mmCIF file as gemmi writes it, N, C-alpha and C atoms, coordinates in Angstrom:
data_model
loop_
_atom_site.group_PDB
_atom_site.id
_atom_site.type_symbol
_atom_site.label_atom_id
_atom_site.label_alt_id
_atom_site.label_comp_id
_atom_site.label_asym_id
_atom_site.label_entity_id
_atom_site.label_seq_id
_atom_site.pdbx_PDB_ins_code
_atom_site.Cartn_x
_atom_site.Cartn_y
_atom_site.Cartn_z
_atom_site.occupancy
_atom_site.B_iso_or_equiv
_atom_site.pdbx_formal_charge
_atom_site.auth_seq_id
_atom_site.auth_asym_id
_atom_site.pdbx_PDB_model_num
ATOM 1 N N . MET Axp A 1 ? 0.482 2.673 -14.741 1 0 ? 1 A 1
ATOM 2 C CA . MET Axp A 1 ? 0.46 3.086 -13.472 1 0 ? 1 A 1
ATOM 3 C C . MET Axp A 1 ? 0.37 4.946 -14.526 1 0 ? 1 A 1
ATOM 4 N N . ALA Axp A 2 ? -0.085 5.654 -13.55 1 0 ? 2 A 1
ATOM 5 C CA . ALA Axp A 2 ? -0.227 6.893 -13.949 1 0 ? 2 A 1
ATOM 6 C C . ALA Axp A 2 ? -0.085 7.874 -13.317 1 0 ? 2 A 1
ATOM 7 N N . LYS Axp A 3 ? 0.797 8.73 -13.328 1 0 ? 3 A 1
ATOM 8 C CA . LYS Axp A 3 ? 1.31 10.112 -12.942 1 0 ? 3 A 1
ATOM 9 C C . LYS Axp A 3 ? 0.968 11.447 -13.069 1 0 ? 3 A 1
ATOM 10 N N . TYR Axp A 4 ? -0.039 12.382 -11.918 1 0 ? 4 A 1
ATOM 11 C CA . TYR Axp A 4 ? -0.413 13.242 -12.248 1 0 ? 4 A 1
ATOM 12 C C . TYR Axp A 4 ? 0.164 14.559 -11.339 1 0 ? 4 A 1
ATOM 13 N N . ILE Axp A 5 ? 0.017 15.542 -11.864 1 0 ? 5 A 1
ATOM 14 C CA . ILE Axp A 5 ? 0.995 16.411 -10.939 1 0 ? 5 A 1
ATOM 15 C C . ILE Axp A 5 ? -0.123 17.69 -11.104 1 0 ? 5 A 1
ATOM 16 N N . PHE Axp A 6 ? -0.982 18.302 -10.008 1 0 ? 6 A 1
ATOM 17 C CA . PHE Axp A 6 ? -1.934 19.213 -9.876 1 0 ? 6 A 1
ATOM 18 C C . PHE Axp A 6 ? -1.176 20.647 -8.86 1 0 ? 6 A 1
ATOM 19 N N . LYS Axp A 7 ? -1.739 21.524 -9.646 1 0 ? 7 A 1
ATOM 20 C CA . LYS Axp A 7 ? -1.825 23.184 -8.655 1 0 ? 7 A 1
ATOM 21 C C . LYS Axp A 7 ? -2.671 22.896 -7.657 1 0 ? 7 A 1
ATOM 22 N N . THR Axp A 8 ? -2.871 22.99 -6.253 1 0 ? 8 A 1
ATOM 23 C CA . THR Axp A 8 ? -3.794 22.952 -5.557 1 0 ? 8 A 1
ATOM 24 C C . THR Axp A 8 ? -3.67 24.509 -4.295 1 0 ? 8 A 1
ATOM 25 N N . SER Axp A 9 ? -4.75 24.328 -3.984 1 0 ? 9 A 1
ATOM 26 C CA . SER Axp A 9 ? -4.884 25.266 -2.549 1 0 ? 9 A 1
ATOM 27 C C . SER Axp A 9 ? -4.599 24.533 -1.134 1 0 ? 9 A 1
ATOM 28 N N . ILE Axp A 10 ? -3.995 23.783 -1.27 1 0 ? 10 A 1
ATOM 29 C CA . ILE Axp A 10 ? -3.281 22.886 0.015 1 0 ? 10 A 1
ATOM 30 C C . ILE Axp A 10 ? -2.383 23.452 0.669 1 0 ? 10 A 1
ATOM 31 N N . ASN Axp A 11 ? -2.536 24.372 1.993 1 0 ? 11 A 1
ATOM 32 C CA . ASN Axp A 11 ? -1.221 25.176 1.958 1 0 ? 11 A 1
ATOM 33 C C . ASN Axp A 11 ? -0.444 25.297 3.173 1 0 ? 11 A 1
ATOM 34 N N . CYS Axp A 12 ? -1.246 24.177 3.863 1 0 ? 12 A 1
ATOM 35 C CA . CYS Axp A 12 ? -0.729 23.886 5.309 1 0 ? 12 A 1
ATOM 36 C C . CYS Axp A 12 ? -0.6 22.486 5.912 1 0 ? 12 A 1
ATOM 37 N N . SER Axp A 13 ? 0.106 22.155 7.044 1 0 ? 13 A 1
ATOM 38 C CA . SER Axp A 13 ? -0.425 20.583 7.711 1 0 ? 13 A 1
ATOM 39 C C . SER Axp A 13 ? -1.766 20.4 7.878 1 0 ? 13 A 1
ATOM 40 N N . GLY Axp A 14 ? -2.197 21.753 8.455 1 0 ? 14 A 1
ATOM 41 C CA . GLY Axp A 14 ? -3.932 21.36 8.377 1 0 ? 14 A 1
ATOM 42 C C . GLY Axp A 14 ? -4.53 20.989 7.483 1 0 ? 14 A 1
ATOM 43 N N . CYS Axp A 15 ? -4.253 21.569 6.367 1 0 ? 15 A 1
ATOM 44 C CA . CYS Axp A 15 ? -4.685 21.185 5.088 1 0 ? 15 A 1
ATOM 45 C C . CYS Axp A 15 ? -4.545 19.787 4.627 1 0 ? 15 A 1
ATOM 46 N N . LEU Axp A 16 ? -3.466 19.342 4.871 1 0 ? 16 A 1
ATOM 47 C CA . LEU Axp A 16 ? -2.701 17.914 4.644 1 0 ? 16 A 1
ATOM 48 C C . LEU Axp A 16 ? -3.932 16.984 5.355 1 0 ? 16 A 1
ATOM 49 N N . LYS Axp A 17 ? -3.598 17.082 6.266 1 0 ? 17 A 1
ATOM 50 C CA . LYS Axp A 17 ? -4.769 15.871 7.633 1 0 ? 17 A 1
ATOM 51 C C . LYS Axp A 17 ? -6.373 16.137 6.969 1 0 ? 17 A 1
ATOM 52 N N . ARG Axp A 18 ? -6.949 17.151 6.445 1 0 ? 18 A 1
ATOM 53 C CA . ARG Axp A 18 ? -8.255 16.929 6.03 1 0 ? 18 A 1
ATOM 54 C C . ARG Axp A 18 ? -7.869 16.599 4.676 1 0 ? 18 A 1
ATOM 55 N N . VAL Axp A 19 ? -6.859 16.599 4.15 1 0 ? 19 A 1
ATOM 56 C CA . VAL Axp A 19 ? -7.142 15.387 2.197 1 0 ? 19 A 1
ATOM 57 C C . VAL Axp A 19 ? -6.333 14.052 2.764 1 0 ? 19 A 1
ATOM 58 N N . LYS Axp A 20 ? -5.631 14.126 3.59 1 0 ? 20 A 1
ATOM 59 C CA . LYS Axp A 20 ? -5.005 12.557 4.159 1 0 ? 20 A 1
ATOM 60 C C . LYS Axp A 20 ? -6.331 11.682 3.916 1 0 ? 20 A 1
ATOM 61 N N . PRO Axp A 21 ? -6.913 11.301 4.647 1 0 ? 21 A 1
ATOM 62 C CA . PRO Axp A 21 ? -8.398 10.147 4.615 1 0 ? 21 A 1
ATOM 63 C C . PRO Axp A 21 ? -8.429 10.037 3.185 1 0 ? 21 A 1
ATOM 64 N N . PHE Axp A 22 ? -9.127 11.006 2.597 1 0 ? 22 A 1
ATOM 65 C CA . PHE Axp A 22 ? -9.522 10.696 1.604 1 0 ? 22 A 1
ATOM 66 C C . PHE Axp A 22 ? -9.01 9.999 0.286 1 0 ? 22 A 1
ATOM 67 N N . LEU Axp A 23 ? -7.555 10.481 0.174 1 0 ? 23 A 1
ATOM 68 C CA . LEU Axp A 23 ? -6.414 10.166 -0.702 1 0 ? 23 A 1
ATOM 69 C C . LEU Axp A 23 ? -5.756 8.699 -0.066 1 0 ? 23 A 1
ATOM 70 N N . ASP Axp A 24 ? -5.876 8.621 0.958 1 0 ? 24 A 1
ATOM 71 C CA . ASP Axp A 24 ? -5.291 7.219 1.374 1 0 ? 24 A 1
ATOM 72 C C . ASP Axp A 24 ? -6.127 6.3 1.326 1 0 ? 24 A 1
ATOM 73 N N . ALA Axp A 25 ? -7.399 6.327 1.275 1 0 ? 25 A 1
ATOM 74 C CA . ALA Axp A 25 ? -8.569 5.621 1.381 1 0 ? 25 A 1
ATOM 75 C C . ALA Axp A 25 ? -8.988 5.02 0.175 1 0 ? 25 A 1
ATOM 76 N N . ARG Axp A 26 ? -8.912 5.981 -0.988 1 0 ? 26 A 1
ATOM 77 C CA . ARG Axp A 26 ? -9.102 5.828 -1.965 1 0 ? 26 A 1
ATOM 78 C C . ARG Axp A 26 ? -8.446 4.598 -3.131 1 0 ? 26 A 1
ATOM 79 N N . GLU Axp A 27 ? -9.025 3.879 -3.643 1 0 ? 27 A 1
ATOM 80 C CA . GLU Axp A 27 ? -8.764 2.361 -4.324 1 0 ? 27 A 1
ATOM 81 C C . GLU Axp A 27 ? -7.558 2.779 -5.422 1 0 ? 27 A 1
ATOM 82 N N . GLY Axp A 28 ? -6.587 2.396 -5.555 1 0 ? 28 A 1
ATOM 83 C CA . GLY Axp A 28 ? -5.895 2.967 -6.882 1 0 ? 28 A 1
ATOM 84 C C . GLY Axp A 28 ? -4.852 3.899 -6.803 1 0 ? 28 A 1
ATOM 85 N N . VAL Axp A 29 ? -5.012 4.583 -5.672 1 0 ? 29 A 1
ATOM 86 C CA . VAL Axp A 29 ? -3.724 5.673 -5.372 1 0 ? 29 A 1
ATOM 87 C C . VAL Axp A 29 ? -3.137 5.027 -4.8 1 0 ? 29 A 1
ATOM 88 N N . ARG Axp A 30 ? -1.392 4.848 -5.291 1 0 ? 30 A 1
ATOM 89 C CA . ARG Axp A 30 ? -0.609 4.182 -4.813 1 0 ? 30 A 1
ATOM 90 C C . ARG Axp A 30 ? 0.421 4.689 -3.776 1 0 ? 30 A 1
ATOM 91 N N . LYS Axp A 31 ? 0.473 6.286 -4.15 1 0 ? 31 A 1
ATOM 92 C CA . LYS Axp A 31 ? 1.657 7.322 -3.588 1 0 ? 31 A 1
ATOM 93 C C . LYS Axp A 31 ? 0.663 8.995 -3.895 1 0 ? 31 A 1
ATOM 94 N N . TRP Axp A 32 ? 1.239 9.41 -2.889 1 0 ? 32 A 1
ATOM 95 C CA . TRP Axp A 32 ? 0.682 11.045 -3.258 1 0 ? 32 A 1
ATOM 96 C C . TRP Axp A 32 ? 1.425 11.555 -2.319 1 0 ? 32 A 1
ATOM 97 N N . ASN Axp A 33 ? 1.852 13.123 -2.505 1 0 ? 33 A 1
ATOM 98 C CA . ASN Axp A 33 ? 2.673 13.95 -1.933 1 0 ? 33 A 1
ATOM 99 C C . ASN Axp A 33 ? 2.267 15.512 -2.322 1 0 ? 33 A 1
ATOM 100 N N . VAL Axp A 34 ? 2.339 16.568 -1.668 1 0 ? 34 A 1
ATOM 101 C CA . VAL Axp A 34 ? 1.879 17.777 -1.554 1 0 ? 34 A 1
ATOM 102 C C . VAL Axp A 34 ? 3.026 18.377 -1.286 1 0 ? 34 A 1
ATOM 103 N N . ASP Axp A 35 ? 3.921 19.108 -2.263 1 0 ? 35 A 1
ATOM 104 C CA . ASP Axp A 35 ? 5.486 19.808 -1.8 1 0 ? 35 A 1
ATOM 105 C C . ASP Axp A 35 ? 4.451 21.461 -1.547 1 0 ? 35 A 1
ATOM 106 N N . LEU Axp A 36 ? 4.458 21.596 -0.235 1 0 ? 36 A 1
ATOM 107 C CA . LEU Axp A 36 ? 3.996 23.01 0.342 1 0 ? 36 A 1
ATOM 108 C C . LEU Axp A 36 ? 5.049 24.141 0.338 1 0 ? 36 A 1
ATOM 109 N N . ASP Axp A 37 ? 6.232 23.343 0.109 1 0 ? 37 A 1
ATOM 110 C CA . ASP Axp A 37 ? 7.326 24.678 -0.139 1 0 ? 37 A 1
ATOM 111 C C . ASP Axp A 37 ? 7.164 25.36 -1.417 1 0 ? 37 A 1
ATOM 112 N N . HIS Axp A 38 ? 6.455 24.667 -2.882 1 0 ? 38 A 1
ATOM 113 C CA . HIS Axp A 38 ? 5.999 25.004 -3.781 1 0 ? 38 A 1
ATOM 114 C C . HIS Axp A 38 ? 5.326 26.412 -4.279 1 0 ? 38 A 1
ATOM 115 N N . PRO Axp A 39 ? 5.271 27.412 -4.833 1 0 ? 39 A 1
ATOM 116 C CA . PRO Axp A 39 ? 4.505 28.354 -4.906 1 0 ? 39 A 1
ATOM 117 C C . PRO Axp A 39 ? 3.306 27.965 -4.904 1 0 ? 39 A 1
ATOM 118 N N . ASP Axp A 40 ? 2.889 26.65 -5.728 1 0 ? 40 A 1
ATOM 119 C CA . ASP Axp A 40 ? 1.73 26.425 -6.33 1 0 ? 40 A 1
ATOM 120 C C . ASP Axp A 40 ? 1.078 25.091 -5.758 1 0 ? 40 A 1
ATOM 121 N N . LYS Axp A 41 ? 1.889 24.913 -4.628 1 0 ? 41 A 1
ATOM 122 C CA . LYS Axp A 41 ? 1.408 23.504 -3.925 1 0 ? 41 A 1
ATOM 123 C C . LYS Axp A 41 ? 1.063 22.208 -4.243 1 0 ? 41 A 1
ATOM 124 N N . LEU Axp A 42 ? 1.905 21.687 -5.333 1 0 ? 42 A 1
ATOM 125 C CA . LEU Axp A 42 ? 1.948 20.889 -5.942 1 0 ? 42 A 1
ATOM 126 C C . LEU Axp A 42 ? 1.579 19.674 -5.343 1 0 ? 42 A 1
ATOM 127 N N . LEU Axp A 43 ? 0.43 19.253 -5.838 1 0 ? 43 A 1
ATOM 128 C CA . LEU Axp A 43 ? 0.028 17.396 -5.67 1 0 ? 43 A 1
ATOM 129 C C . LEU Axp A 43 ? 0.459 16.187 -6.741 1 0 ? 43 A 1
ATOM 130 N N . THR Axp A 44 ? 1.097 15.651 -6.109 1 0 ? 44 A 1
ATOM 131 C CA . THR Axp A 44 ? 1.848 14.592 -7.201 1 0 ? 44 A 1
ATOM 132 C C . THR Axp A 44 ? 1.059 13.419 -6.873 1 0 ? 44 A 1
ATOM 133 N N . VAL Axp A 45 ? 0.526 12.476 -7.661 1 0 ? 45 A 1
ATOM 134 C CA . VAL Axp A 45 ? -0.08 11.454 -7.347 1 0 ? 45 A 1
ATOM 135 C C . VAL Axp A 45 ? -0.069 10.7 -8.326 1 0 ? 45 A 1
ATOM 136 N N . GLU Axp A 46 ? 0.41 9.058 -7.993 1 0 ? 46 A 1
ATOM 137 C CA . GLU Axp A 46 ? 0.541 7.804 -8.869 1 0 ? 46 A 1
ATOM 138 C C . GLU Axp A 46 ? -0.293 7.191 -8.4 1 0 ? 46 A 1
ATOM 139 N N . ALA Axp A 47 ? -0.953 6.651 -9.772 1 0 ? 47 A 1
ATOM 140 C CA . ALA Axp A 47 ? -2.62 5.742 -9.501 1 0 ? 47 A 1
ATOM 141 C C . ALA Axp A 47 ? -2.524 4.893 -10.495 1 0 ? 47 A 1
ATOM 142 N N . ASP Axp A 48 ? -3.309 3.62 -9.992 1 0 ? 48 A 1
ATOM 143 C CA . ASP Axp A 48 ? -4.049 2.842 -11.087 1 0 ? 48 A 1
ATOM 144 C C . ASP Axp A 48 ? -5.33 2.879 -11.214 1 0 ? 48 A 1
ATOM 145 N N . ASP Axp A 49 ? -5.648 2.998 -12.608 1 0 ? 49 A 1
ATOM 146 C CA . ASP Axp A 49 ? -7.188 2.694 -12.964 1 0 ? 49 A 1
ATOM 147 C C . ASP Axp A 49 ? -8.013 3.898 -12.495 1 0 ? 49 A 1
ATOM 148 N N . LEU Axp A 50 ? -7.368 5.296 -12.222 1 0 ? 50 A 1
ATOM 149 C CA . LEU Axp A 50 ? -7.363 6.609 -11.795 1 0 ? 50 A 1
ATOM 150 C C . LEU Axp A 50 ? -7.642 7.664 -12.685 1 0 ? 50 A 1
ATOM 151 N N . ARG Axp A 51 ? -8.533 8.193 -13.473 1 0 ? 51 A 1
ATOM 152 C CA . ARG Axp A 51 ? -7.995 9.714 -14.347 1 0 ? 51 A 1
ATOM 153 C C . ARG Axp A 51 ? -7.976 10.674 -13.306 1 0 ? 51 A 1
ATOM 154 N N . ALA Axp A 52 ? -7.601 11.837 -14.053 1 0 ? 52 A 1
ATOM 155 C CA . ALA Axp A 52 ? -7.352 12.699 -13.799 1 0 ? 52 A 1
ATOM 156 C C . ALA Axp A 52 ? -8.628 13.549 -12.943 1 0 ? 52 A 1
ATOM 157 N N . SER Axp A 53 ? -9.628 13.001 -13.313 1 0 ? 53 A 1
ATOM 158 C CA . SER Axp A 53 ? -10.984 14.144 -12.961 1 0 ? 53 A 1
ATOM 159 C C . SER Axp A 53 ? -11.404 12.973 -11.571 1 0 ? 53 A 1
ATOM 160 N N . ASP Axp A 54 ? -10.921 11.646 -11.187 1 0 ? 54 A 1
ATOM 161 C CA . ASP Axp A 54 ? -11.045 11.225 -10.149 1 0 ? 54 A 1
ATOM 162 C C . ASP Axp A 54 ? -10.439 11.781 -8.828 1 0 ? 54 A 1
ATOM 163 N N . ILE Axp A 55 ? -9.153 12.371 -9.165 1 0 ? 55 A 1
ATOM 164 C CA . ILE Axp A 55 ? -8.184 12.779 -8.109 1 0 ? 55 A 1
ATOM 165 C C . ILE Axp A 55 ? -9.042 14.44 -8.015 1 0 ? 55 A 1
ATOM 166 N N . ILE Axp A 56 ? -9.108 15.16 -9.126 1 0 ? 56 A 1
ATOM 167 C CA . ILE Axp A 56 ? -10.067 16.448 -9.009 1 0 ? 56 A 1
ATOM 168 C C . ILE Axp A 56 ? -11.168 16.501 -7.978 1 0 ? 56 A 1
ATOM 169 N N . SER Axp A 57 ? -11.814 15.104 -8.348 1 0 ? 57 A 1
ATOM 170 C CA . SER Axp A 57 ? -13.259 15.211 -7.442 1 0 ? 57 A 1
ATOM 171 C C . SER Axp A 57 ? -13.156 14.978 -6.051 1 0 ? 57 A 1
ATOM 172 N N . ILE Axp A 58 ? -11.926 14.143 -5.292 1 0 ? 58 A 1
ATOM 173 C CA . ILE Axp A 58 ? -11.769 13.675 -4.21 1 0 ? 58 A 1
ATOM 174 C C . ILE Axp A 58 ? -11.322 15.396 -3.553 1 0 ? 58 A 1
ATOM 175 N N . ILE Axp A 59 ? -10.233 16.199 -4.234 1 0 ? 59 A 1
ATOM 176 C CA . ILE Axp A 59 ? -9.667 17.343 -3.654 1 0 ? 59 A 1
ATOM 177 C C . ILE Axp A 59 ? -10.836 18.098 -3.602 1 0 ? 59 A 1
ATOM 178 N N . ASP Axp A 60 ? -11.689 18.38 -5.04 1 0 ? 60 A 1
ATOM 179 C CA . ASP Axp A 60 ? -12.906 19.131 -4.66 1 0 ? 60 A 1
ATOM 180 C C . ASP Axp A 60 ? -14.19 19.203 -3.949 1 0 ? 60 A 1
ATOM 181 N N . ASP Axp A 61 ? -14.45 17.717 -3.42 1 0 ? 61 A 1
ATOM 182 C CA . ASP Axp A 61 ? -15.109 17.37 -2.55 1 0 ? 61 A 1
ATOM 183 C C . ASP Axp A 61 ? -14.54 17.696 -0.828 1 0 ? 61 A 1
ATOM 184 N N . VAL Axp A 62 ? -13.388 17.95 -1.144 1 0 ? 62 A 1
ATOM 185 C CA . VAL Axp A 62 ? -12.741 18.171 0.539 1 0 ? 62 A 1
ATOM 186 C C . VAL Axp A 62 ? -12.922 19.953 0.7 1 0 ? 62 A 1
ATOM 187 N N . GLY Axp A 63 ? -12.882 20.778 -0.629 1 0 ? 63 A 1
ATOM 188 C CA . GLY Axp A 63 ? -12.805 22.144 -0.267 1 0 ? 63 A 1
ATOM 189 C C . GLY Axp A 63 ? -12.31 22.741 -0.814 1 0 ? 63 A 1
ATOM 190 N N . PHE Axp A 64 ? -10.785 22.222 -1.481 1 0 ? 64 A 1
ATOM 191 C CA . PHE Axp A 64 ? -9.775 22.914 -1.803 1 0 ? 64 A 1
ATOM 192 C C . PHE Axp A 64 ? -9.943 23.089 -3.562 1 0 ? 64 A 1
ATOM 193 N N . GLU Axp A 65 ? -9.153 23.726 -3.894 1 0 ? 65 A 1
ATOM 194 C CA . GLU Axp A 65 ? -9.288 24.036 -5.665 1 0 ? 65 A 1
ATOM 195 C C . GLU Axp A 65 ? -8.008 23.266 -6.304 1 0 ? 65 A 1
ATOM 196 N N . ILE Axp A 66 ? -8.053 22.988 -6.969 1 0 ? 66 A 1
ATOM 197 C CA . ILE Axp A 66 ? -7.517 21.821 -7.924 1 0 ? 66 A 1
ATOM 198 C C . ILE Axp A 66 ? -7.399 22.272 -9.307 1 0 ? 66 A 1
ATOM 199 N N . GLU Axp A 67 ? -5.959 22.022 -9.971 1 0 ? 67 A 1
ATOM 200 C CA . GLU Axp A 67 ? -6.481 21.821 -11.568 1 0 ? 67 A 1
ATOM 201 C C . GLU Axp A 67 ? -4.667 21.052 -11.818 1 0 ? 67 A 1
ATOM 202 N N . LEU Axp A 68 ? -5.629 20.264 -12.636 1 0 ? 68 A 1
ATOM 203 C CA . LEU Axp A 68 ? -4.313 19.364 -13.554 1 0 ? 68 A 1
ATOM 204 C C . LEU Axp A 68 ? -3.19 20.186 -14.26 1 0 ? 68 A 1
ATOM 205 N N . ILE Axp A 69 ? -1.89 19.876 -13.939 1 0 ? 69 A 1
ATOM 206 C CA . ILE Axp A 69 ? -1.036 20.807 -14.563 1 0 ? 69 A 1
ATOM 207 C C . ILE Axp A 69 ? -0.294 19.797 -15.807 1 0 ? 69 A 1
ATOM 208 N N . GLU Axp A 70 ? -0.207 18.447 -15.23 1 0 ? 70 A 1
ATOM 209 C CA . GLU Axp A 70 ? 0.787 17.671 -16.034 1 0 ? 70 A 1
ATOM 210 C C . GLU Axp A 70 ? 0.437 16.042 -15.667 1 0 ? 70 A 1
ATOM 211 N N . SER Axp A 71 ? 0.327 15.484 -16.852 1 0 ? 71 A 1
ATOM 212 C CA . SER Axp A 71 ? -0.217 13.61 -16.768 1 0 ? 71 A 1
ATOM 213 C C . SER Axp A 71 ? 0.541 12.659 -17.692 1 0 ? 71 A 1
ATOM 214 N N . ASN Axp A 72 ? 0.63 11.975 -17.507 1 0 ? 72 A 1
ATOM 215 C CA . ASN Axp A 72 ? 1.501 10.57 -18.438 1 0 ? 72 A 1
ATOM 216 C C . ASN Axp A 72 ? 0.452 9.708 -18.541 1 0 ? 72 A 1
ATOM 217 N N . ASP Axp A 73 ? -0.843 10.248 -18.596 1 0 ? 73 A 1
ATOM 218 C CA . ASP Axp A 73 ? -2.236 9.076 -18.15 1 0 ? 73 A 1
ATOM 219 C C . ASP Axp A 73 ? -2.426 9.078 -19.92 1 0 ? 73 A 1
ATOM 220 N N . ASN Axp A 74 ? -1.92 7.881 -20.504 1 0 ? 74 A 1
ATOM 221 C CA . ASN Axp A 74 ? -2.364 8.091 -22.016 1 0 ? 74 A 1
ATOM 222 C C . ASN Axp A 74 ? -3.985 7.574 -22.126 1 0 ? 74 A 1
ATOM 223 N N . LYS Axp A 75 ? -4.742 7.253 -21.338 1 0 ? 75 A 1
ATOM 224 C CA . LYS Axp A 75 ? -6.226 6.993 -21.533 1 0 ? 75 A 1
ATOM 225 C C . LYS Axp A 75 ? -6.979 8.391 -22.066 1 0 ? 75 A 1
């Protein structure tokens, strides 16, 4: 399992509602969370068989900015 942390522009509960169906429906996403209190609005994703670029594509397609800042993926 890989764990990714991203800086995002997801900044409110309305934004979370827009992102939720896409992350929940994506096969391989085991757990995710956005820390709206953090200045960088950190999205943490635990996933099987997904790369950071897969998560970036999901969030980018919904219309939010996203940047990988940490990963434990050795692929």
